[in-house]
MIDREN-561346 format. One line per field, with one value per residue (C-alpha): chain; residue number from 1; x, y, z; residue in one letter. Coordinates in Angstrom, 1 decimal, decimal comma. Layout:
kette <- A|...
nr <- NUM|...
px <- X|...
py <- Y|...
pz <- Z|...
rest <- A|...
END
This chain:
kette <- A|A|A|A|A|A|A|A|A|A|A|A|A|A|A|A|A|A|A|A|A|A|A|A|A|A|A|A|A|A|A|A|A|A|A|A|A|A|A|A|A|A|A|A|A|A|A|A|A|A|A|A|A|A|A|A|A|A|A|A|A|A|A|A|A|A|A|A|A|A|A|A|A|A|A|A|A|A|A|A|A|A|A|A|A|A|A|A|A|A|A|A|A|A|A|A|A|A|A|A|A|A|A|A|A|A|A|A|A|A|A|A|A|A|A|A|A|A|A|A|A|A|A|A|A|A|A|A|A|A|A|A|A
nr <- 1|2|3|4|5|6|7|8|9|10|11|12|13|14|15|16|17|18|19|20|21|22|23|24|25|26|27|28|29|30|31|32|33|34|35|36|37|38|39|40|41|42|43|44|45|46|47|48|49|50|51|52|53|54|55|56|57|58|59|60|61|62|63|64|65|66|67|68|69|70|71|72|73|74|75|76|77|78|79|80|81|82|83|84|85|86|87|88|89|90|91|92|93|94|95|96|97|98|99|100|101|102|103|104|105|106|107|108|109|110|111|112|113|114|115|116|117|118|119|120|121|122|123|124|125|126|127|128|129|130|131|132|133
px <- -2,2|-1,3|1,6|3,2|5,4|2,4|1,2|1,7|-1,4|-2,7|-3,6|-6,5|-8,0|-8,0|-9,2|-6,2|-5,7|-3,2|-1,1|0,5|3,9|5,5|8,2|7,5|9,9|9,1|6,7|6,9|3,9|5,0|2,8|4,6|2,0|-0,3|0,6|-0,1|-2,3|-2,2|-3,8|-1,1|-3,9|-7,4|-9,1|-12,2|-10,8|-7,5|-6,0|-2,5|-1,4|1,7|2,1|4,1|4,4|6,9|6,8|3,0|1,5|-1,9|-3,9|-3,7|-6,1|-7,1|-6,7|-7,2|-9,6|-10,0|-12,9|-10,2|-6,7|-3,7|0,3|2,7|6,0|8,3|10,5|12,4|12,4|11,3|7,9|6,8|4,1|1,8|-0,1|-2,7|-1,9|1,5|4,1|6,1|5,6|7,3|9,9|9,8|13,0|13,2|12,3|10,3|6,7|3,7|0,6|-2,5|-5,4|-8,9|-9,8|-6,5|-6,2|-3,0|-1,7|1,3|3,0|6,0|7,3|10,8|11,0|14,0|12,6|10,0|8,6|7,5|5,0|3,5|0,3|-1,6|-5,6|-7,4|-11,1|-12,4|-12,3|-14,7|-13,1|-13,6|-16,6|-18,1|-17,5
py <- 16,0|12,8|12,3|8,9|8,3|6,6|4,6|1,6|3,0|4,7|1,7|0,7|4,0|4,0|0,7|-0,8|-4,3|-5,2|-7,9|-5,4|-5,1|-1,9|-2,1|-2,5|-5,3|-7,3|-10,3|-11,5|-13,8|-17,1|-18,2|-16,8|-18,2|-15,0|-11,4|-10,2|-7,0|-5,8|-2,3|-0,5|2,4|3,0|5,8|7,6|8,6|7,1|3,5|2,8|-0,8|-2,8|-5,3|-8,2|-9,7|-12,5|-12,3|-11,9|-9,4|-8,6|-11,4|-11,1|-8,3|-6,9|-3,4|-1,7|1,2|2,4|5,1|6,6|8,1|5,8|6,6|3,8|3,5|0,3|0,1|-3,5|-5,1|-3,8|-3,7|-2,7|-0,8|0,0|3,2|3,0|6,0|5,9|5,2|2,6|0,9|2,1|0,3|1,1|0,4|1,0|4,8|5,2|6,5|6,7|8,6|7,1|9,5|8,0|6,3|5,8|2,5|0,4|-2,8|-4,4|-6,1|-8,1|-8,0|-9,2|-13,1|-13,5|-12,0|-9,8|-6,6|-4,7|-1,8|1,0|2,2|5,1|5,2|8,5|8,9|10,4|14,4|16,5|18,9|22,6|22,7|19,6|17,0
pz <- 17,4|18,3|20,0|17,8|21,0|22,4|19,7|21,7|23,3|20,8|18,5|20,9|20,7|17,0|16,3|15,3|15,8|18,7|17,2|14,4|14,4|15,4|13,2|9,5|8,9|11,7|11,9|7,8|6,6|6,5|3,5|0,4|-1,8|-1,0|-0,8|3,0|3,5|6,7|8,0|10,1|11,2|9,9|11,2|9,2|5,7|6,2|6,0|6,1|5,1|5,0|1,9|1,6|-2,2|-3,0|-6,8|-6,9|-9,7|-10,9|-12,6|-16,6|-17,8|-14,4|-13,5|-10,2|-10,6|-6,9|-5,8|-3,2|-3,5|-2,7|-2,0|-2,3|-1,3|-1,6|1,2|0,3|-2,9|-6,4|-8,2|-11,4|-11,7|-14,7|-15,1|-18,0|-20,4|-19,6|-22,3|-19,9|-16,4|-13,7|-11,7|-8,0|-5,8|-2,4|-1,4|-4,8|-4,4|-6,5|-6,4|-7,6|-7,7|-7,4|-10,6|-11,8|-13,4|-12,8|-12,3|-10,8|-13,6|-11,4|-7,8|-7,0|-7,0|-5,2|-1,8|-0,1|-1,7|1,1|0,4|2,2|0,7|2,3|1,3|1,4|1,2|-1,8|-1,3|-3,5|-5,5|-5,0|-7,3|-5,7|-8,3
rest <- M|I|D|L|C|Y|F|G|T|I|R|A|W|V|G|V|S|M|D|I|P|V|N|L|F|D|A|W|P|V|D|T|A|Q|E|S|F|Q|D|L|L|R|V|P|G|L|R|I|E|R|I|V|S|H|G|Q|C|S|P|P|G|F|W|Y|D|Q|D|W|D|E|W|V|V|V|L|Q|G|E|A|V|L|H|I|E|G|E|A|A|P|R|T|L|A|P|G|D|H|C|W|L|P|R|A|C|R|H|R|V|E|R|T|A|P|S|G|P|T|V|W|L|A|V|H|R|A|A|V|P|D|A|D|G|A
END
């Protein structure tokens, strides 16, 4: 087990860029016209990223359909997430989270236009079912 108290030292060992912020609310992107995606940790089978949105959303007609599992939590701001097959989109406020299993089609309908929406996304490599599928 890795003692996260030594995270600053471990970053180099696990291949994480040394210029990432240690605090999730530090080092906001300067260009608010683009969404910012920043890997915080990347190890075999797992990636954790910080996403900062400034009113961005998925393009019209675009759906994410990923080959990996993803768990997202909104830390600041607000987002509206549409999951295919659900009756209505979900509004996510700070602390709200959502599990998006592999091949779960989803899209971001909107994020807060008045300030940053900060997400934490945990991506997990696809794990076969017990029957190997």
